[in-house]
BAFI-3210 file (N, C-alpha, C; in Angstrom, 3 decimals, decimal comma, padded with zeros to 6 digits):
// residues 320
n [1|2|3|4|5|6|7|8|9|10|11|12|13|14|15|16|17|18|19|20|21|22|23|24|25|26|27|28|29|30|31|32|33|34|35|36|37|38|39|40|41|42|43|44|45|46|47|48|49|50|51|52|53|54|55|56|57|58|59|60|61|62|63|64|65|66|67|68|69|70|71|72|73|74|75|76|77|78|79|80|81|82|83|84|85|86|87|88|89|90|91|92|93|94|95|96|97|98|99|100|101|102|103|104|105|106|107|108|109|110|111|112|113|114|115|116|117|118|119|120|121|122|123|124|125|126|127|128|129|130|131|132|133|134|135|136|137|138|139|140|141|142|143|144|145|146|147|148|149|150|151|152|153|154|155|156|157|158|159|160|161|162|163|164|165|166|167|168|169|170|171|172|173|174|175|176|177|178|179|180|181|182|183|184|185|186|187|188|189|190|191|192|193|194|195|196|197|198|199|200|201|202|203|204|205|206|207|208|209|210|211|212|213|214|215|216|217|218|219|220|221|222|223|224|225|226|227|228|229|230|231|232|233|234|235|236|237|238|239|240|241|242|243|244|245|246|247|248|249|250|251|252|253|254|255|256|257|258|259|260|261|262|263|264|265|266|267|268|269|270|271|272|273|274|275|276|277|278|279|280|281|282|283|284|285|286|287|288|289|290|291|292|293|294|295|296|297|298|299|300|301|302|303|304|305|306|307|308|309|310|311|312|313|314|315|316|317|318|319|320]
n.u [025,624|022,955|019,469|016,921|013,456|011,581|008,474|006,374|008,485|009,147|008,004|008,040|009,065|009,855|011,972|013,924|014,345|015,350|017,795|019,072|019,293|020,981|023,309|023,934|024,792|023,002|021,367|018,986|015,615|013,121|009,721|007,059|004,076|004,270|006,635|010,230|011,716|010,985|013,008|014,227|014,509|016,515|019,728|020,987|022,783|022,068|019,415|019,906|021,149|019,184|017,055|014,352|010,892|007,932|004,837|001,609|000,628|-001,703|-002,485|-002,277|-000,540|001,337|002,542|003,705|005,575|007,280|008,310|009,579|011,602|013,024|013,730|013,808|015,622|014,618|011,565|010,127|007,290|005,874|004,069|001,259|-001,528|-000,908|-001,724|-004,028|-006,396|-006,647|-007,161|-009,698|-011,174|-011,022|-012,149|-012,550|-010,323|-008,275|-008,734|-008,277|-005,607|-004,136|-004,789|-005,371|-003,038|-001,120|-002,311|-002,290|000,481|001,415|000,047|001,250|003,899|003,461|002,759|005,140|006,890|005,850|006,507|009,194|010,727|011,147|011,685|011,479|012,413|009,834|008,689|005,992|004,587|002,805|000,654|000,687|-001,736|-003,569|-004,008|-005,816|-007,810|-006,436|-005,955|-003,662|-002,739|-002,329|000,221|003,195|002,275|002,268|002,733|000,703|-001,452|-004,892|-006,274|-008,035|-009,144|-010,049|-010,361|-010,675|-008,200|-006,686|-008,182|-007,725|-005,024|-005,017|-006,456|-004,692|-002,630|-003,874|-004,235|-001,527|-000,397|-001,875|-000,872|001,674|001,139|-000,442|000,861|003,589|005,069|007,733|006,936|006,963|005,305|004,918|003,921|004,049|004,942|004,579|006,775|009,408|011,263|013,730|012,350|009,779|006,307|004,857|002,390|002,333|002,778|005,285|006,883|004,914|004,690|007,311|007,229|005,250|006,477|008,767|007,507|006,328|008,634|009,648|007,548|007,114|005,244|003,748|002,533|001,818|-000,107|-001,819|-003,295|-005,065|-003,500|-002,888|-002,744|-000,909|002,007|004,313|007,459|009,827|012,999|013,182|015,385|016,064|013,804|014,035|016,320|015,282|013,481|015,273|016,587|014,510|013,983|016,197|016,298|013,751|011,007|009,155|005,658|005,214|004,459|005,679|006,239|007,381|008,993|009,738|009,277|008,729|006,576|005,271|003,621|001,611|001,698|004,092|005,877|005,596|006,609|009,215|010,148|009,997|011,967|014,322|014,447|014,849|012,742|010,482|007,598|004,218|002,396|-000,916|-004,200|-006,037|-009,125|-009,615|-007,575|-007,969|-008,778|-011,569|-011,351|-008,930|-006,672|-006,209|-003,904|-000,966|001,435|004,246|005,702|008,909|010,259|010,114|011,029|013,627|014,744|014,565|015,976|018,162|018,175|018,281|017,170|018,939|018,750|017,289|014,235|014,924|016,929|015,340|013,867|015,941|017,099|014,980|014,693|017,155|016,970|014,895|016,141|017,741]
n.v [-033,762|-031,470|-032,066|-030,812|-030,355|-028,814|-027,627|-026,710|-025,912|-025,208|-022,789|-019,155|-017,979|-020,407|-021,235|-019,272|-019,923|-022,546|-021,938|-020,453|-022,433|-024,319|-022,765|-022,589|-025,074|-027,239|-030,389|-030,662|-031,411|-030,881|-030,516|-030,477|-029,557|-029,295|-030,352|-030,120|-026,863|-024,143|-022,091|-019,432|-018,005|-019,733|-020,879|-022,952|-024,882|-024,773|-025,665|-028,260|-029,257|-029,644|-032,182|-033,116|-033,703|-034,772|-034,125|-034,323|-032,827|-032,906|-035,452|-038,342|-040,522|-039,383|-037,472|-039,140|-040,512|-038,425|-037,596|-039,960|-040,095|-037,713|-037,562|-035,405|-032,905|-030,476|-028,996|-026,979|-025,458|-024,268|-024,675|-023,821|-021,790|-018,561|-016,186|-013,684|-013,052|-015,467|-017,276|-016,387|-017,047|-019,808|-021,258|-023,806|-025,261|-023,676|-023,966|-026,723|-026,856|-024,902|-025,427|-028,211|-029,554|-028,811|-029,857|-032,625|-033,060|-032,331|-034,238|-036,642|-036,239|-036,021|-038,695|-040,015|-038,812|-039,659|-042,328|-042,192|-041,750|-039,420|-035,965|-033,148|-029,617|-027,351|-025,096|-023,197|-021,420|-018,514|-015,658|-012,083|-011,110|-012,280|-010,566|-008,644|-005,636|-002,812|000,292|002,806|004,340|002,624|001,857|-000,051|-003,449|-005,790|-009,268|-009,636|-008,275|-008,112|-010,652|-010,378|-011,725|-011,033|-012,110|-015,074|-016,270|-015,171|-016,223|-018,972|-019,186|-018,381|-020,523|-022,611|-021,879|-022,190|-025,013|-025,727|-024,552|-025,848|-028,418|-028,038|-027,378|-029,549|-031,901|-031,567|-030,971|-029,380|-026,690|-023,588|-020,624|-018,346|-014,995|-013,749|-010,813|-008,739|-009,719|-009,638|-009,927|-011,082|-013,543|-013,598|-013,896|-012,062|-010,858|-009,973|-007,154|-005,411|-006,581|-006,206|-003,423|-002,809|-003,982|-002,370|000,157|-000,226|-000,798|001,688|003,195|002,100|002,644|005,336|006,436|008,698|008,084|005,816|003,107|002,399|000,738|001,412|004,145|004,873|002,651|000,870|-000,979|-003,420|-004,317|-006,921|-008,043|-011,100|-012,638|-011,907|-012,827|-015,635|-016,062|-015,397|-017,517|-019,685|-018,865|-018,994|-021,742|-022,616|-021,137|-020,336|-020,254|-023,048|-023,256|-020,593|-017,480|-015,519|-012,350|-011,750|-009,312|-005,960|-003,750|-001,228|000,887|001,468|003,352|002,391|004,276|005,651|003,546|003,112|005,527|005,270|003,095|004,214|006,215|004,713|003,389|005,402|006,768|009,224|009,542|009,569|008,129|006,920|006,450|003,465|002,205|-000,500|-001,918|-001,935|-003,530|-004,610|-005,862|-005,204|-004,594|-001,529|-000,664|-002,174|-002,986|-004,316|-005,230|-006,224|-006,888|-009,100|-011,296|-010,395|-010,199|-012,795|-014,437|-013,062|-012,243|-009,833|-007,552|-007,325|-006,316|-003,735|-001,923|-000,562|-002,254|-004,444|-003,382|-002,659|-005,193|-006,489|-004,905|-005,334|-008,119|-008,085|-007,048|-008,950]
n.w [052,508|052,659|051,994|049,961|049,290|046,907|046,203|043,475|041,970|039,383|038,987|039,129|041,682|042,743|041,076|041,640|044,315|044,084|042,847|044,891|046,874|045,577|045,283|047,930|048,502|048,681|047,980|045,575|045,026|042,730|042,574|040,317|038,610|035,946|035,121|034,374|034,844|032,662|030,450|032,264|035,330|036,128|035,073|032,372|033,416|036,096|035,998|035,206|037,441|039,292|040,535|038,846|039,299|037,916|039,134|040,537|043,204|044,588|044,845|046,862|046,343|044,616|046,242|048,146|046,552|045,813|048,311|049,084|047,165|047,547|050,273|052,246|054,131|054,439|053,520|051,113|050,466|047,781|045,817|043,899|042,715|041,769|040,619|040,970|039,342|037,852|039,890|040,664|038,430|038,421|040,784|042,060|041,256|042,375|045,119|045,436|044,574|046,044|048,669|049,193|048,288|050,140|052,473|051,951|051,706|054,298|055,850|055,047|055,811|058,532|059,162|058,567|060,333|062,790|062,613|062,877|060,633|059,150|059,563|058,624|058,361|057,557|055,267|054,622|052,125|052,135|051,548|051,464|050,731|052,354|054,465|053,596|053,394|054,902|056,693|055,605|057,655|059,716|059,569|058,600|058,362|060,979|061,912|063,669|062,805|061,774|059,717|056,770|054,373|051,019|048,560|046,517|046,115|048,307|050,427|050,043|050,593|053,228|054,385|053,880|055,618|058,129|058,305|058,230|060,560|062,474|062,209|063,213|065,890|066,891|066,128|066,212|063,957|062,190|061,254|059,611|058,599|055,864|055,128|052,328|050,717|047,743|045,110|042,705|039,580|037,156|034,952|035,891|035,090|032,373|032,925|035,532|037,804|037,729|035,594|033,599|033,484|032,645|030,089|028,858|028,956|027,377|024,999|024,544|024,171|021,781|020,090|020,226|021,965|024,341|026,668|029,396|030,042|033,064|035,952|038,857|039,996|042,601|044,170|046,562|047,132|048,525|047,674|047,095|045,819|044,042|044,630|047,249|048,536|048,215|049,763|052,222|052,661|052,917|055,212|057,059|057,088|058,414|060,808|061,639|063,941|064,845|064,153|063,934|062,195|059,514|058,111|054,840|053,409|052,242|053,825|052,997|051,036|047,716|045,222|042,390|040,337|040,948|040,605|037,848|036,853|037,766|036,280|033,729|034,023|034,464|032,052|030,338|029,147|028,104|029,263|030,459|033,175|032,706|033,755|033,121|032,798|032,154|033,297|035,943|039,060|040,788|043,230|044,289|046,923|048,478|049,848|050,943|052,905|054,576|057,788|058,537|060,849|062,606|061,064|060,528|063,154|064,088|062,292|061,258|058,665|056,004|053,505|050,414|047,880|045,814|044,821|042,516|041,567|040,874|038,698|036,929|036,472|035,185|032,894|031,715|031,234|029,385|027,186|026,203]
ca.u [024,937|021,561|018,549|015,738|012,356|010,883|007,284|006,216|009,877|009,274|007,439|008,959|009,747|010,482|013,275|014,877|014,685|016,275|019,102|019,649|019,683|022,166|024,463|024,212|025,295|021,980|020,890|017,627|014,581|012,073|008,462|006,284|002,963|004,602|007,956|011,378|011,455|011,340|014,091|013,724|015,437|017,613|020,571|020,954|023,516|021,273|018,282|020,422|021,574|017,973|016,371|012,963|009,867|006,603|003,953|000,391|000,743|-003,034|-002,677|-001,471|000,517|002,369|003,281|004,541|006,678|008,214|008,997|010,478|012,770|013,790|014,137|014,310|015,890|013,751|010,528|009,662|006,037|005,512|003,125|-000,030|-001,922|-000,514|-002,238|-005,341|-007,497|-006,788|-007,851|-011,114|-011,811|-010,956|-012,229|-012,380|-008,918|-007,434|-008,872|-007,590|-004,170|-003,519|-005,081|-005,256|-001,667|-000,461|-002,908|-001,772|001,909|001,555|-000,431|002,244|005,056|003,035|002,884|006,573|007,506|005,394|007,229|010,623|011,403|011,422|011,282|012,108|011,900|008,806|008,330|004,764|004,595|001,511|000,598|000,225|-003,145|-004,366|-004,360|-006,926|-007,760|-006,099|-005,657|-002,240|-002,418|-001,916|001,652|003,498|001,542|002,980|002,045|-000,451|-002,575|-006,024|-006,372|-009,384|-009,014|-011,195|-010,380|-010,555|-006,769|-006,294|-008,830|-007,067|-003,740|-005,339|-006,806|-003,428|-001,917|-004,572|-003,856|-000,108|-000,126|-002,474|000,087|002,763|000,660|-000,983|001,706|004,980|005,821|008,563|006,355|006,842|004,497|005,217|002,970|004,995|004,424|004,921|008,179|009,551|012,620|013,771|011,661|008,382|005,410|004,639|001,140|002,499|002,815|006,483|007,150|003,946|005,113|008,503|006,799|004,554|007,433|009,595|006,644|006,207|009,894|009,762|006,447|007,063|004,099|004,083|001,723|001,950|-001,361|-001,733|-004,542|-005,212|-002,128|-002,637|-002,558|000,424|002,501|005,626|008,151|011,175|013,594|012,997|016,605|015,947|012,739|014,611|017,217|014,420|012,970|016,362|016,826|013,433|014,179|017,295|016,161|012,387|010,419|007,997|004,383|005,140|004,217|006,639|006,145|008,572|008,692|010,801|008,947|008,405|005,584|005,385|002,396|001,734|002,126|005,520|006,597|005,615|007,524|010,578|010,487|010,298|013,247|015,434|014,491|015,104|011,536|009,748|006,176|003,476|001,363|-002,305|-005,099|-006,808|-010,132|-009,548|-006,517|-008,317|-009,452|-012,492|-010,999|-007,604|-006,463|-005,589|-002,615|-000,479|002,871|004,536|006,796|009,755|011,055|010,166|011,911|015,004|015,271|014,636|016,897|019,318|018,004|017,957|017,179|020,176|018,426|016,330|013,284|015,665|017,580|014,309|013,564|017,123|017,276|013,945|015,017|018,291|016,477|014,085|016,969|018,580]
ca.v [-032,648|-031,347|-032,327|-029,964|-030,555|-027,575|-027,852|-025,509|-025,520|-024,646|-021,467|-018,020|-017,988|-021,718|-021,251|-018,468|-020,680|-023,635|-021,339|-020,128|-023,699|-024,874|-021,920|-022,859|-026,428|-028,265|-031,303|-030,122|-032,066|-029,935|-031,132|-029,521|-030,106|-029,137|-030,911|-029,218|-025,444|-023,565|-021,093|-018,309|-017,559|-020,689|-021,153|-024,341|-025,701|-024,846|-026,567|-029,636|-029,669|-029,990|-033,427|-032,729|-034,745|-034,393|-034,636|-033,613|-032,963|-033,110|-036,901|-038,905|-041,359|-038,512|-036,899|-040,211|-040,775|-037,300|-037,640|-041,102|-039,782|-036,571|-037,760|-034,048|-032,273|-029,281|-028,930|-025,613|-025,668|-023,093|-025,074|-023,143|-020,776|-017,332|-015,000|-013,488|-013,220|-016,880|-017,915|-016,027|-017,779|-021,244|-021,384|-025,174|-025,577|-022,983|-024,603|-028,023|-026,677|-024,104|-025,939|-029,669|-030,034|-028,651|-030,789|-033,967|-033,104|-032,340|-035,506|-037,680|-035,970|-036,377|-040,145|-040,388|-038,350|-040,559|-043,577|-041,940|-041,878|-038,133|-034,839|-031,991|-028,267|-027,144|-023,684|-023,100|-020,043|-017,863|-014,411|-010,883|-010,892|-012,772|-009,452|-007,856|-004,162|-002,060|001,684|003,131|004,931|001,558|001,631|-001,396|-004,505|-006,878|-010,538|-009,617|-007,581|-008,971|-011,183|-010,186|-012,053|-010,569|-012,818|-016,536|-016,564|-014,880|-017,196|-020,272|-019,094|-018,371|-021,860|-023,394|-021,535|-022,787|-026,422|-025,869|-024,223|-026,941|-029,544|-027,708|-027,406|-030,837|-033,052|-031,269|-030,741|-028,171|-025,869|-022,136|-020,095|-016,989|-014,165|-013,109|-009,658|-008,792|-009,843|-009,629|-010,103|-011,809|-014,815|-013,496|-013,822|-010,659|-010,248|-009,411|-005,702|-004,747|-007,004|-005,610|-002,043|-002,833|-004,256|-001,211|001,243|-000,541|-000,622|003,130|003,680|001,708|003,185|006,777|006,862|009,532|007,646|004,430|002,738|001,720|000,586|002,454|004,620|005,080|001,360|000,827|-002,327|-003,639|-005,225|-007,450|-008,795|-012,543|-013,181|-011,722|-013,721|-016,971|-016,048|-015,408|-018,882|-020,475|-018,433|-019,505|-023,194|-022,831|-020,440|-019,991|-020,939|-023,831|-022,786|-019,125|-016,871|-014,427|-011,531|-011,618|-008,041|-004,934|-002,783|000,088|000,791|002,306|003,352|001,926|005,398|005,909|002,464|003,370|006,622|004,767|002,282|005,166|006,873|003,744|003,037|006,588|007,044|010,391|009,215|009,762|007,098|007,331|005,400|002,710|001,420|-001,949|-002,517|-001,846|-004,676|-004,169|-006,520|-004,798|-003,956|-000,235|-000,443|-003,431|-002,816|-005,157|-005,015|-007,428|-006,937|-010,460|-012,078|-009,913|-010,500|-014,242|-015,139|-012,274|-011,883|-008,473|-007,438|-006,800|-005,750|-002,648|-001,880|-000,182|-003,465|-005,242|-002,748|-002,780|-006,587|-006,806|-004,205|-006,056|-009,385|-007,837|-006,639|-010,104]
ca.w [051,825|053,033|050,895|049,947|048,349|046,546|045,394|042,636|041,682|038,020|038,968|039,248|042,981|042,925|040,402|042,419|045,522|043,676|042,628|046,202|047,505|044,913|045,676|049,350|048,624|048,903|046,921|045,378|044,233|042,384|042,153|039,525|037,813|034,525|034,816|034,545|034,661|031,350|030,540|033,042|036,347|036,225|033,922|031,931|034,381|037,330|035,757|035,146|038,779|040,080|040,161|038,575|039,357|037,448|040,182|040,934|044,652|045,182|044,931|047,927|045,792|044,072|047,366|048,728|045,643|045,896|049,613|049,040|046,328|048,043|051,656|052,492|055,422|054,449|052,482|050,805|049,741|046,986|044,783|044,011|041,740|042,430|039,938|041,560|038,361|037,532|041,040|040,637|037,309|038,623|042,243|042,509|041,046|043,316|046,423|045,408|044,398|047,089|050,013|049,334|048,107|051,435|053,416|051,644|052,054|055,757|056,400|054,781|056,703|059,898|059,330|058,552|061,580|063,857|062,453|063,058|059,339|058,505|060,377|057,983|058,482|056,517|055,034|053,852|051,609|052,000|050,823|052,156|050,401|053,483|055,364|053,093|053,430|056,113|056,442|055,603|058,938|060,652|059,430|058,102|059,086|061,644|061,849|064,580|062,150|061,423|058,361|056,234|052,944|050,230|047,265|046,575|046,287|049,665|051,329|049,916|051,303|054,666|054,775|053,902|056,847|059,255|058,332|058,526|061,949|063,288|062,161|064,120|067,292|067,319|065,806|066,393|062,728|062,261|060,230|059,690|057,499|055,491|054,418|051,432|049,994|046,334|044,741|041,255|039,084|035,892|034,924|036,292|033,970|031,946|033,394|036,844|037,706|037,268|034,213|032,687|033,323|031,808|028,717|028,329|028,772|026,216|023,827|024,327|023,595|020,387|019,296|020,349|022,765|025,474|027,824|029,851|030,713|034,353|036,631|039,889|040,269|044,027|044,849|047,157|047,379|049,133|046,771|047,293|044,732|044,254|045,248|048,719|049,025|048,308|050,911|053,423|052,867|053,452|056,603|057,906|057,255|059,370|062,098|061,986|065,102|064,412|064,576|063,806|060,886|059,262|056,913|053,969|052,783|052,299|054,840|052,399|050,007|046,537|044,456|041,006|039,537|041,202|039,951|036,400|036,617|037,982|035,113|032,640|034,259|034,277|030,636|029,557|028,352|028,541|029,117|031,704|033,488|032,540|034,210|032,128|033,548|031,874|034,077|037,377|039,638|041,856|044,491|044,702|048,218|048,139|050,515|051,530|053,239|055,718|058,746|058,509|062,057|063,179|060,242|060,756|064,503|064,297|061,374|060,832|057,267|055,612|052,054|049,801|046,570|045,872|043,729|041,333|041,063|040,183|037,429|036,055|036,059|034,213|031,667|031,150|030,720|028,197|026,077|025,815]
c.u [023,451|020,669|017,304|014,728|011,674|009,668|006,984|007,530|010,037|008,668|008,497|009,761|010,441|011,845|014,320|015,277|015,613|017,667|019,794|020,106|020,915|023,418|024,890|024,677|024,312|021,832|019,409|016,768|013,480|010,836|007,642|005,188|003,258|005,960|009,074|011,027|011,796|012,492|013,510|014,791|016,640|018,403|020,439|021,634|022,720|020,077|018,731|020,806|020,378|017,448|014,882|012,050|008,560|005,596|002,786|000,251|-000,630|-003,307|-001,718|-000,315|001,665|003,210|004,220|005,746|007,746|008,998|009,963|011,760|013,638|014,395|014,632|014,590|015,040|012,807|010,106|008,440|005,578|004,428|001,797|-000,308|-001,709|-001,081|-003,703|-006,467|-007,715|-007,521|-009,335|-011,850|-011,895|-011,034|-011,996|-010,913|-008,007|-007,536|-008,153|-006,072|-003,529|-003,737|-004,763|-003,845|-000,888|-000,977|-002,348|-000,295|002,109|001,105|000,595|003,454|004,704|003,182|004,325|007,260|007,099|006,104|008,723|011,411|011,819|010,908|011,890|011,599|010,960|008,493|007,110|004,606|003,164|001,662|000,145|-001,215|-004,075|-004,783|-005,577|-006,721|-007,446|-005,801|-004,151|-001,786|-002,038|-000,429|001,931|002,891|002,478|002,163|000,840|-001,645|-003,667|-005,952|-007,815|-009,367|-010,250|-011,237|-010,295|-009,110|-006,348|-006,908|-008,159|-005,734|-003,950|-005,693|-005,577|-002,696|-002,565|-004,210|-002,395|000,219|-000,748|-001,538|001,261|002,311|000,302|-000,002|003,189|005,761|006,540|008,177|006,501|006,078|004,975|003,925|003,861|004,327|004,919|006,420|008,250|011,011|012,581|013,124|010,221|007,488|005,044|003,343|001,240|002,958|004,136|006,900|006,185|004,300|006,360|008,127|006,125|005,514|008,330|008,788|006,479|007,490|010,008|008,708|006,313|005,873|004,556|003,279|001,959|000,656|-001,109|-003,128|-004,758|-003,839|-001,828|-002,482|-001,105|000,808|003,928|006,340|009,517|011,679|013,458|014,218|016,551|014,851|013,280|015,508|016,397|013,900|014,065|016,627|015,743|013,515|015,207|016,973|014,737|011,871|009,190|006,711|004,194|004,941|005,149|006,283|007,482|008,324|009,845|010,556|008,636|007,448|005,863|004,055|002,667|002,208|003,596|006,364|006,696|006,587|008,987|011,046|010,817|011,660|014,412|015,574|014,799|013,935|010,798|008,270|005,517|002,496|-000,045|-003,222|-005,923|-007,832|-010,069|-008,527|-006,819|-009,062|-010,305|-012,059|-009,608|-007,629|-005,718|-004,162|-002,169|001,041|003,141|005,672|007,623|010,586|011,200|011,084|013,372|015,562|015,425|015,770|018,154|019,251|017,816|018,012|018,488|019,887|017,309|015,284|013,965|016,391|016,567|014,059|014,750|017,315|016,224|014,211|016,187|017,843|015,662|014,910|017,867|017,719]
c.v [-032,657|-031,480|-031,464|-030,445|-029,241|-027,935|-026,563|-024,988|-024,888|-023,264|-020,388|-018,048|-019,298|-021,804|-020,444|-019,192|-021,828|-023,080|-021,056|-021,383|-024,304|-024,088|-022,194|-024,297|-027,521|-029,191|-031,002|-031,048|-031,071|-030,660|-030,064|-030,227|-030,100|-029,749|-029,914|-027,779|-025,026|-022,599|-019,871|-017,856|-018,450|-020,771|-022,615|-025,280|-025,867|-025,759|-028,019|-030,159|-030,044|-031,331|-033,110|-033,919|-034,157|-034,985|-033,733|-033,802|-032,957|-034,578|-037,501|-039,746|-040,485|-037,883|-037,939|-040,482|-039,663|-037,336|-038,833|-040,759|-038,709|-036,800|-036,434|-033,733|-031,029|-029,363|-027,479|-025,744|-024,386|-023,412|-024,351|-022,230|-019,422|-016,067|-014,834|-013,639|-014,689|-017,617|-017,610|-016,808|-019,273|-021,557|-022,820|-025,581|-024,924|-023,549|-025,935|-027,816|-025,986|-024,631|-027,427|-030,179|-029,906|-029,633|-032,195|-034,097|-033,174|-033,655|-036,622|-037,484|-036,299|-037,877|-040,588|-039,967|-039,255|-041,900|-043,421|-041,953|-040,512|-037,023|-033,543|-030,665|-028,034|-025,660|-023,676|-021,641|-019,561|-016,509|-013,258|-010,560|-011,405|-011,627|-008,684|-006,369|-003,648|-000,629|001,910|003,723|003,900|001,293|000,280|-002,475|-005,517|-008,157|-010,599|-008,897|-008,568|-009,400|-011,091|-010,485|-011,673|-011,137|-014,310|-016,930|-016,334|-015,870|-018,559|-020,277|-019,053|-019,753|-022,787|-023,137|-022,176|-024,258|-026,598|-025,599|-025,277|-028,130|-029,307|-027,859|-028,814|-031,988|-032,782|-031,111|-029,410|-027,210|-024,381|-021,685|-018,675|-016,305|-013,269|-011,972|-009,730|-008,938|-010,005|-009,788|-010,839|-013,174|-014,739|-013,291|-012,377|-010,068|-009,716|-007,952|-005,152|-005,255|-006,364|-004,124|-001,933|-003,026|-003,045|-000,042|000,997|-000,414|000,866|003,693|003,340|002,338|004,702|007,307|007,720|009,190|006,171|004,054|002,003|001,547|001,737|002,913|004,791|003,773|001,228|-000,591|-002,317|-004,695|-005,631|-008,057|-010,284|-013,197|-013,052|-012,602|-015,146|-017,085|-016,091|-016,804|-019,816|-020,149|-018,967|-021,018|-023,458|-022,266|-020,083|-020,841|-021,732|-023,275|-021,275|-018,705|-015,682|-013,681|-011,586|-010,420|-007,087|-003,965|-001,404|-000,111|001,751|002,221|002,844|003,084|005,684|004,785|002,709|004,464|006,154|003,914|003,187|005,809|005,942|003,360|004,231|006,978|008,221|010,146|009,347|008,619|007,678|006,173|004,792|001,887|-000,076|-002,656|-002,473|-003,083|-004,198|-004,730|-006,087|-004,198|-002,657|-000,099|-001,747|-003,347|-003,569|-004,682|-006,313|-007,604|-008,342|-011,348|-011,686|-010,381|-011,982|-014,886|-014,375|-011,857|-010,376|-008,369|-006,814|-006,050|-004,727|-002,789|-001,472|-001,383|-004,352|-004,682|-002,925|-004,222|-006,982|-006,119|-004,920|-007,383|-009,191|-007,479|-007,788|-011,282]
c.w [052,218|051,796|051,039|048,932|048,142|045,721|044,633|042,130|040,307|037,924|039,179|040,562|043,237|042,272|041,165|043,702|045,185|043,480|043,959|046,914|046,902|045,268|047,110|049,578|048,875|047,707|046,776|044,501|043,987|041,869|041,424|038,761|036,332|034,171|034,997|034,192|033,235|031,528|031,255|034,027|036,444|034,941|033,515|032,893|035,658|037,152|035,758|036,523|039,678|039,591|040,067|038,669|038,929|038,451|040,404|042,449|045,369|045,425|045,992|047,409|045,263|045,169|047,991|047,851|045,762|047,214|049,662|048,299|046,931|049,403|052,258|053,955|055,572|053,270|052,321|049,920|049,090|045,976|044,980|042,841|042,392|041,790|040,340|040,540|037,970|038,660|041,034|039,530|037,526|040,130|042,752|042,392|042,061|044,703|046,489|045,349|045,551|048,487|050,118|049,167|049,405|052,460|053,204|052,018|053,559|056,398|056,199|055,671|058,149|060,149|059,403|059,828|062,758|063,804|062,632|061,756|058,749|059,426|059,803|058,525|057,321|056,441|054,113|053,430|051,397|051,380|051,715|051,837|051,496|054,415|054,885|053,261|054,823|055,741|056,496|056,934|059,979|060,589|058,862|058,989|059,703|061,484|062,769|063,974|061,769|059,981|057,904|054,751|052,177|048,834|047,514|046,817|047,731|050,634|051,252|050,651|052,821|055,170|054,839|055,209|058,073|059,391|058,749|060,010|062,883|063,316|063,084|065,589|067,719|067,134|065,882|065,097|062,811|061,138|060,582|058,448|057,152|055,004|053,517|050,638|048,550|046,131|043,223|040,887|037,760|035,993|035,335|035,055|033,644|032,399|034,806|036,729|037,102|035,883|033,203|032,434|032,438|030,330|028,108|028,064|027,560|024,930|023,512|023,706|022,116|019,500|019,392|021,158|023,938|026,705|028,101|030,560|032,031|034,908|037,604|040,324|041,727|044,799|045,289|047,542|047,921|048,298|047,296|045,996|045,054|044,884|046,757|049,290|049,192|049,500|052,213|053,709|053,420|054,907|057,550|058,105|058,328|060,747|062,496|063,153|064,640|065,003|064,466|062,353|060,727|057,986|056,141|053,108|052,934|053,440|054,323|051,240|048,857|045,773|043,032|040,107|039,706|040,555|038,464|036,041|036,788|036,810|033,926|032,810|034,008|032,815|029,743|028,665|028,938|028,277|030,476|031,935|033,365|032,933|033,090|032,904|033,318|032,707|035,572|037,832|040,806|043,220|045,018|046,092|047,983|048,669|051,189|051,694|054,535|056,591|058,811|059,765|062,635|062,377|060,467|062,108|064,723|063,506|061,029|059,363|057,128|054,104|051,556|048,498|046,708|044,771|042,427|040,735|040,328|038,777|036,473|035,570|035,027|032,877|030,947|030,530|029,456|026,967|025,570|025,378]
res [m|a|r|a|l|v|t|g|a|a|g|f|a|g|q|w|l|c|r|a|l|l|l|d|g|w|e|v|t|g|a|s|l|t|g|p|a|p|e|g|a|l|s|g|d|e|r|a|a|v|r|w|m|l|a|d|l|r|a|e|d|a|v|a|d|v|l|d|a|a|a|p|d|a|v|f|h|l|a|g|i|s|f|v|p|t|a|r|e|e|p|v|n|v|c|e|t|n|v|m|s|a|v|v|m|l|a|d|i|r|r|r|r|a|a|g|a|l|d|p|a|i|v|i|v|g|s|a|e|q|y|g|a|h|e|a|s|e|g|p|l|t|e|k|a|a|c|r|p|r|t|i|y|a|a|s|k|g|a|q|e|v|f|a|l|e|a|a|r|a|d|g|l|r|v|v|c|t|r|s|f|n|h|s|g|p|g|q|a|p|h|f|l|i|p|a|l|v|g|r|v|l|a|a|r|s|g|g|s|r|t|i|p|i|g|n|g|h|t|t|r|d|f|l|h|a|e|d|v|a|r|a|y|l|s|l|a|a|h|g|v|p|g|e|v|y|n|v|c|s|g|t|g|v|t|v|e|a|l|a|r|a|v|c|a|r|a|g|v|d|a|a|p|v|g|d|p|a|l|r|r|a|v|d|v|p|w|l|v|g|d|n|s|k|l|r|s|t|t|g|w|a|p|r|r|s|r|t|d|i|i|d|d|l|l|h|a|a|s|h]
***
């Protein structure tokens, strides 16, 4: 049985990845700063099937202990702070968490590989925020598009990628990096966009409101279901080319206003999105849509779930 180590395993995307690995027959070790995953994307049986390790991966001893226990054939590094406002409020923490944990992990694997003890496939998960602002006229962004990070979060993910690709070039580590665009689904924290919209629409339905507060309605994003994201990471561990970067995205964009209207329609709520200045972020990238051709052609992956599936799954989860 193949062995996987998932860092950040108790987080939203980490839980979906653990589920995908278990379904694919892997033995899964989940490292987390908070211990076992709370109730969320994983069922009770799935949580029980993961070997959980409480670990602060910024510490060399903790990383060594995790690698000793997992002896992984593949490492999926998802650990990090992922909410942009939190990153802005905690710049030192985000640099230590998003950059140093990857640096420490790669350094330990480098030593083990040199000793002939371990040579796993390594998937380092980055963010589409690394691209920064581009014009919509450029079309869906390929991996060759310029990276212009404009937030602390984006800069930390860009730095992580630099260290990871250097490890592939200089030391032969089997590292692939992702620039993962927005993804959502059951278990995602309510402050992220689609869960927040679902919450507001359901509140409007129960309270009889005819308006749904949103931030900048013209902001355009590319969304995947978390299930498809997890499948992409597995595909990259198996077929990704070391030293390469891959967009993980749907290839299509949607505005915040259109998303809000879609949530209303699926929930059966007659309400209109209305801009709320308190929900706008000055650092928001206006348009961020990716091209997934490289991921598709390299691995054979293709998305199976739609934005409507995301909305329906979140509505269903909110009603149970």
